Each structure stands twice: as structure tokens, then as C-alpha cells.
C-alpha positions in Angstrom: 12.0 7.6 -34.2 14.9 6.0 -32.6 18.0 7.5 -33.5 20.5 5.1 -34.3 24.0 7.2 -33.9 23.0 8.2 -30.0 23.7 6.8 -26.9 23.6 8.4 -23.1 25.3 7.2 -20.0 23.4 8.7 -16.9 25.9 8.9 -14.4 23.9 8.5 -11.1 27.1 6.6 -8.4 27.1 9.3 -5.9 26.7 9.4 -2.6 24.6 12.3 -0.6 27.9 13.3 1.0 27.3 17.5 1.3 23.8 16.6 2.3 25.0 14.2 4.9 22.1 12.0 4.1 22.3 8.3 3.8 19.8 8.5 0.7 21.4 8.5 -2.3 22.0 11.8 -4.2 19.8 11.3 -7.1 16.7 9.8 -5.0 16.0 12.8 -2.7 12.1 14.2 -4.0 12.0 17.7 -6.6 8.1 18.3 -6.0 7.7 14.3 -4.9 9.5 12.7 -7.5 13.2 11.9 -7.3 15.5 13.9 -9.6 16.4 11.1 -11.2 13.2 10.9 -12.8 13.3 14.1 -14.7 16.3 13.1 -16.1 14.7 9.6 -17.2 12.0 11.8 -19.1 14.9 13.8 -21.2 16.3 10.3 -22.1 12.7 8.8 -22.9 12.4 12.5 -24.9 15.3 11.8 -27.2 15.2 8.5 -28.3 18.8 7.0 -28.0 19.5 3.4 -29.4 21.2 2.8 -26.1 20.7 4.4 -22.5 23.2 2.6 -20.0 22.7 3.9 -16.1 25.9 3.9 -14.0 24.7 2.9 -10.0 27.2 3.0 -7.1 26.0 4.3 -3.1 22.9 1.6 -2.6 22.4 0.8 -6.1 19.1 -1.7 -5.5 17.5 1.4 -4.2 18.1 3.3 -7.0 17.8 0.4 -9.8 14.3 0.0 -8.7 13.9 3.5 -10.2 15.0 2.4 -13.9 13.1 1.3 -16.3 13.0 -1.6 -18.6 15.5 -0.9 -21.0 18.1 0.6 -19.5 20.8 -1.6 -19.0 22.6 -1.3 -15.6 26.4 -1.2 -15.0 28.0 -1.2 -11.6 30.6 1.9 -10.7 32.7 -0.5 -7.8 35.0 2.5 -6.4 33.4 6.1 -6.6 36.2 7.0 -7.5 35.2 9.9 -10.0 33.0 10.9 -13.5 35.5 9.8 -15.5 35.9 6.2 -13.9 32.0 6.4 -14.0 32.3 7.2 -17.7 34.6 3.9 -18.5 32.2 1.7 -16.6 29.1 3.0 -18.8 31.0 2.7 -21.6 32.2 -1.1 -21.3 28.6 -1.3 -22.0 28.8 0.2 -25.6 31.6 -1.9 -27.4 29.4 -2.6 -30.8 28.1 0.8 -30.7 29.3 3.6 -33.4 28.3 7.4 -32.8 27.6 10.0 -30.4 28.0 9.4 -26.2 25.9 11.5 -24.3 26.9 12.6 -20.5 24.2 13.4 -18.4 23.9 13.5 -14.4 21.4 12.0 -12.4 21.0 15.1 -10.2 20.9 17.6 -12.8 16.9 17.7 -13.2 16.0 21.2 -14.4 18.0 20.3 -17.8 15.0 21.0 -20.7 14.9 18.5 -23.7 15.5 22.2 -26.0 18.3 22.6 -24.6 20.0 18.6 -25.3 18.9 19.2 -29.2 20.6 22.4 -29.0 24.0 20.5 -28.1 22.9 17.7 -30.1 22.3 19.6 -33.1 25.3 21.8 -32.9 27.9 18.6 -31.9 26.4 16.8 -35.1 26.1 20.0 -37.6 29.7 21.1 -36.9 31.2 18.2 -36.8 32.5 18.5 -33.2 35.1 16.0 -31.1 33.5 17.2 -27.9 30.8 19.8 -27.0 30.0 20.9 -23.6 26.8 22.8 -22.1 27.4 26.1 -20.5 25.7 28.1 -18.7 26.7 31.9 -16.9 26.7 32.5 -13.1 26.9 35.1 -11.2 28.3 33.7 -8.3 29.3 30.0 -9.8 30.6 28.2 -6.0 31.0 24.9 -6.2 31.0 24.8 -10.3 33.4 24.0 -12.7 35.1 26.8 -14.4 35.1 26.9 -18.7 38.8 27.7 -19.4 39.2 29.6 -23.0 42.2 30.2 -24.6 43.6 33.8 -26.1 41.6 33.2 -29.2 38.5 32.3 -27.0 38.2 28.6 -28.0 37.8 26.0 -24.7 41.0 24.5 -23.8 40.0 23.4 -19.5 37.8 22.8 -17.1 39.0 23.7 -13.3 37.0 22.3 -10.7 36.1 24.4 -7.9 38.4 22.4 -5.1 41.2 22.8 -7.4 41.2 26.5 -9.0 43.4 29.3 -8.2 41.6 32.6 -6.9 42.1 34.0 -10.9 40.3 31.1 -12.1 37.5 31.2 -9.7 36.2 34.9 -10.7 35.7 32.7 -14.0 31.4 32.7 -14.6 30.8 30.7 -17.2 30.5 26.7 -15.7 31.0 23.2 -16.9 26.8 21.9 -16.5 28.8 18.5 -16.9 26.9 17.3 -19.7 29.0 16.3 -22.8 28.7 15.3 -26.0 31.4 13.3 -27.1 32.3 11.4 -30.4 32.1 8.2 -29.1 35.8 6.7 -30.8 38.0 10.5 -29.0 35.8 9.6 -25.9 37.2 5.9 -25.8 40.5 6.7 -26.9 41.5 9.5 -24.5 39.2 8.1 -21.4 42.6 5.8 -20.2 44.8 9.2 -20.4 42.6 11.0 -17.4 45.3 10.8 -14.2 44.5 11.6 -10.9 45.9 14.9 -10.5 43.6 16.3 -8.2 43.2 17.1 -4.3 40.5 14.3 -4.4 42.6 11.8 -6.2 39.6 11.2 -8.6 39.2 10.5 -12.5 37.5 13.4 -13.6 35.2 13.4 -16.7 36.5 17.5 -17.1 40.2 17.1 -17.4 39.3 14.7 -20.8 38.4 18.4 -22.4 42.1 19.8 -21.8 43.3 16.7 -23.5 41.7 16.6 -26.6 42.0 20.1 -26.8 46.3 19.3 -26.5 45.8 17.2 -28.9 43.9 19.9 -31.4 40.9 17.8 -31.8 37.4 20.0 -32.3 36.4 21.1 -28.7 33.0 23.1 -28.8 30.4 24.5 -26.3 27.1 25.6 -26.3 26.0 28.2 -24.2 22.4 28.4 -22.7 20.5 31.5 -21.3 18.7 29.3 -18.3 21.0 29.3 -15.2 18.7 27.1 -13.3 19.3 24.2 -16.1 22.8 24.5 -15.0 22.1 23.7 -11.1 23.6 20.3 -10.7 22.1 18.8 -6.5 24.6 18.6 -4.1 23.7 20.2 -0.8 20.6 20.3 0.9 20.2 24.5 0.0 20.5 23.4 -3.7 17.4 20.9 -3.3 15.4 23.7 -1.4 16.2 26.5 -4.9 15.8 23.5 -7.3 12.3 22.3 -5.9 11.1 26.4 -6.2 11.8 26.1 -9.6 10.7 23.3 -10.5 6.9 24.1 -8.8 6.9 26.7 -10.7 6.7 25.1 -14.1 4.6 22.7 -12.5 2.3 25.9 -11.6 2.9 27.7 -14.9 1.9 24.8 -16.9 -1.4 24.3 -14.4 -2.6 27.5 -15.3 -2.4 28.0 -18.9 -4.1 24.8 -18.7 -7.4 26.2 -16.8 -6.6 25.6 -13.2 -6.9 28.8 -11.0 -4.2 29.4 -8.7 -5.1 32.6 -6.4 -1.2 32.2 -5.3 1.7 30.4 -6.7 4.1 31.3 -4.2 2.3 29.2 -1.4 0.7 26.4 -3.2 2.4 23.4 -3.5 1.7 20.7 -6.2 3.7 17.4 -6.4 4.6 16.5 -10.4 2.0 14.5 -11.9 -1.3 15.7 -10.3 -3.9 15.8 -12.7 -6.4 18.5 -11.9 -9.5 19.9 -14.2 -10.4 22.9 -15.8 -12.3 26.1 -13.8 -10.6 24.3 -10.4 -9.6 27.2 -8.2 -6.8 26.1 -5.4 -6.4 28.8 -2.5 -3.4 29.5 -0.9 -1.3 27.3 1.7 -2.4 24.3 -0.3 -0.6 21.2 -0.6 -1.2 18.3 -2.7 1.3 15.6 -3.0 1.5 12.6 -5.6 -0.6 10.8 -6.9 -3.4 12.4 -7.1 -6.2 13.8 -9.1 -8.7 16.8 -9.3 -11.7 16.9 -11.4 -13.2 20.1 -12.8 -14.9 23.0 -10.6 -13.2 22.4 -7.1 -12.3 24.5 -4.7 -9.5 23.6 -2.7 -8.3 25.3 0.2 -6.7 27.2 2.2 -4.9 24.9 4.4 -5.6 22.2 2.6 -3.2 18.9 2.6 -3.9 16.2 0.1 -2.2 13.3 0.6 -1.6 10.6 -2.1 -4.1 8.3 -3.2 -6.7 10.8 -3.6 -9.2 11.3 -6.0 -12.0 14.3 -6.0 -14.5 14.4 -8.6 -16.3 17.3 -10.6 -17.6 20.8 -8.5 -16.2 19.1 -5.3 -15.1 21.3 -1.9 -12.4 20.7 0.4 -11.9 23.8 2.5 -10.1 25.0 5.2 -7.7 23.3 7.2 -8.6 19.7 5.5 -6.5 16.4 5.3 -8.0 13.8 2.6 -5.6 10.5 2.3 -6.2 6.9 -0.2 -10.2 8.6 -0.5 -12.2 8.8 -3.9 -14.9 12.2 -3.1 -17.8 12.1 -5.8 -19.5 14.9 -7.6 -20.8 17.9 -5.8 -20.0 17.2 -2.4 -18.7 19.0 0.4 -16.0 19.0 3.0 -15.6 22.4 4.0 -14.0 22.9 7.3 -11.8 20.8 9.8 -12.0 17.3 8.5 -9.7 14.2 7.6 -11.2 11.2 5.5 -8.3 8.4 5.5 -9.4 5.2 3.3 -12.6 6.0 2.5 -14.8 6.3 -0.4 -17.6 9.2 -0.4 -20.6 9.6 -3.0 -21.9 12.2 -4.8 -24.0 15.4 -3.1 -22.3 14.6 0.6 -22.1 17.0 3.0 -19.4 16.9 5.1 -20.0 18.8 8.2 -17.0 20.4 10.0 -14.8 18.7 12.1 -15.3 15.4 11.0 -12.7 12.6 11.5 -12.6 9.0 9.8 -10.8 7.2 12.3 -9.2 4.4 10.1 -5.6 3.1 11.9 -6.8 0.4 14.8 -3.1 0.4 15.4 -2.7 -2.4 12.9 -4.6 -1.5 10.0 -6.1 1.1 7.8 -9.6 0.2 7.7 -12.2 1.5 5.0 -15.1 3.7 5.3 -17.8 4.2 2.2 -20.5 6.4 2.3 -23.5 7.0 -0.3 -24.2 9.0 -2.4 -26.6 12.2 -0.7 -25.2 11.5 2.9 -25.2 14.4 5.5 -22.4 13.6 7.9 -22.9 16.4 11.4 -20.2 18.5 12.5 -17.4 16.9 14.8 -18.9 13.5 13.5 -16.1 10.7 14.1 -16.4 7.2 11.8 -14.3 4.8 13.5 -13.7 2.5 10.7 -14.0 -0.1 8.9 -18.5 1.0 8.5 -20.3 2.1 5.7 -23.0 5.1 6.2 -26.1 4.4 3.6 -27.3 6.7 1.3 -29.4 9.7 2.3 -28.3 9.1 5.9 -28.0 11.7 8.4 -25.3 12.1 11.8 -26.2 14.3 14.6 -23.6 16.5 15.5 -20.7 14.8 17.7 -21.9 11.7 16.5 -19.4 8.3 16.9 -20.4 6.3 14.6 -18.7 2.4 15.2 -21.7 0.4 13.4 -23.5 0.1 9.6 -26.4 2.5 9.2 -28.7 1.8 7.0 -29.8 3.8 4.1 -32.6 6.7 4.8 -31.6 6.9 8.9 -30.6 9.5 11.6 -28.6 8.5 14.0 -26.8 10.3 16.8 -25.1 9.9 20.4 -22.0 8.4 21.3 -21.9 5.5 20.2 -24.4 6.6 17.6 -27.9 4.9 17.5 -30.8 5.1 15.1 -33.1 7.8 16.2 -35.7 7.6 13.0 -35.7 6.5 9.0 -36.5 9.6 7.0 
């Protein structure tokens, strides 16, 4: 059911300054998916009445990932989070209720944590509620300031903190829930009094606290949820954490992963029960794998691969945009690109589909019950008929009929079975 009293503003306008990248920060990938995608999943799960995405740097690239139903607004000058929220708030003129501010570079956040934040905010009639975590080494994050009564009285950013403030371990995740009327009334009170001359949304906490409005925090135990991503090192750390989540879920669903720490599986990969994945296997986006398959070690499955049931894709193989039928063996040192391989096929060691002619990617069709000899090169486009066989070292340059045996360079029909 849609929450009529909840609106979400997603801040996704930033550059990748500290990443030293021309790619907008929220489009940097985590396990094969732009980090913004994980935040959008959270928003979908919350079912708010309205959602506004605030874009800025290279907004034409970012907007391609924003689904229908989300209002897009543009922050013309990147002068801070308060200005970004102000830009988003302009699209919520008729809305009354709670405004939740999320960040597009906070992909490790969990739905349960947001629910905990919102429940506390509403049940206690709080004017502004922050999501906080405790970090042993909080470098780079805004510190939560508390008064002598342990009440939140402000947030100080790393770049503006003194040495005493930098010792504070409780940090602001950036996730905040506000009563809309308080947010609207006092957002304009923020001044660019920091070193970078930006308008920080975090300054609003001190403003509200000084006005004796109720400001409170909800702390989550999982420190990883507080990780915003600003550097390549933080991206790598977040990628490891997300990979663990993906691998754990697959194992819970009946997939055997021999060594999760050396197995790299992109978000959205579907893998059937009782499939076994050996170390140093890389599975990229848009891959579907059937039941009881054996993958690796050192297998690389790229986008568009579909494996049926009982397929073996073994040592040092690479596949891309290929469909492999049930009970087919691709055991050693092979490359299959832009291919459709039938059931009960044996692909000998060292087989290569030569799918690229310098201009186009060409298609290979291998039908059921074919036996491809070791070191066969298949020069696409080509079709290989049912029960056909190629001799070791053959170079296939033309179609092979059913039940034919071919050998040589180029391959010629030796006999029919």
C-alpha cells in the first residue's frame, strides 16, 4: 500500500571529484550495477506517495537509470546538499507529511534500517530524525554533536571539524527524515559558512535544535550501512560487502560456492539449485544458469549467457551472448561468443568461435549431440548439424550437415556417420 504521508528526495547530482572520474558518482558500479540502482530498489520497497530525484552533473546520463514515476529535477549549480534538497522540495508543494532524504551513493543501506528510522520518526512525533552509525575510523564523515544531555545539537563535517570533534565516533549517514513544514520553513536559514562555501543540509540540524524543535537519531549496528562512496577505495570496499551479500543469498538458495572470497558474481544473476561454482569464476550481468551445473575454476561468463541444466563450463573458458543446452560440456580453454549450442554437445579443449570479422559480431549455431574436436576454430557465421563431428584442429568455415565428420584447414567432409 502506498504511504500517502511519505515523500522521498534522492540526491544524485554529484561529480566523482575524489574518484578522479568523468562518470557521475552514482553511476559507478557495484557488482556490475550502478550504485544508484540499489537506492532505487529501497525507494520502490518503501512505496512512498512521491519521489523526486535531484540530478546535476551529466544529468543526461543519470536520467537513463531513473524509472518512470519518479520526478526528475536539476540542480543547476552544485553548491551543496541543502540547495539540492531545496531544488527537490519545490516539486512537493502540495505534499504534507514526512520527507525522507536519501543519497544515490549510499547503496549498502537496508530496508529494515529505513523502516526503523521512519517508525521512530512518526511514533515519537520528531521534527528531524537522523540515521547514525558508529565507526572506529570515521575519517571523511560528519560527526554527530551532542549536548550535555546527550541530545543531538548539530553535525560537523570532516573538513570543518577541529581535532576534538574529529575524535567523535558517531557519524551521520546522511539519511534524514523531516516533517515537511519544518524542512520548508528553515531550509532557507542555512548559510554557506563553511570552507567550501556550500550549503550543507546537516547545518539544518543545529538550526532546528537551537529553535528547540525535537531532533533525534536512530543508530544502526551495521556500520557498513553508513558508508557513502566518495573514493575508489571506498567503492572497492563496498563492492566486497555487496559481493558477500550476493554470494550468501545464492548459497542460502542452494548454490555451492567453494570459495566465496574468490568468486565474483554480478547483481541479478540467476543460478539454479545444486550448481557448483569453483574458485576464480567471474559471472557478469544478465547471466542465467540452470540446475546442477559446474562452473570453473577460472571461468568467465559475460553478459547474455544462458546455461541449461547439467552444463559444465570448466577451466579457463569464456562465454558471451551465448545459449548452452542441457548436459553440454565446455570443459577446457574455450571461447564461445554469439553462439547457440544444443543439448548433449561436447566442446573439445581449445575450441574458439571466431565471431568478429572486424565489423560485425557473427552467429554460430551448434545443434544437439555434436562433438567438437580439440582446437577447432569455428569461423562464424556457421551452422553445425545434429550428431556432426569435427576433427582436432579443424577450421570450420562453412555449414556442416547432420551426422557429418569434418577435418582439416579449412574443414571438409570426411564422411557421414
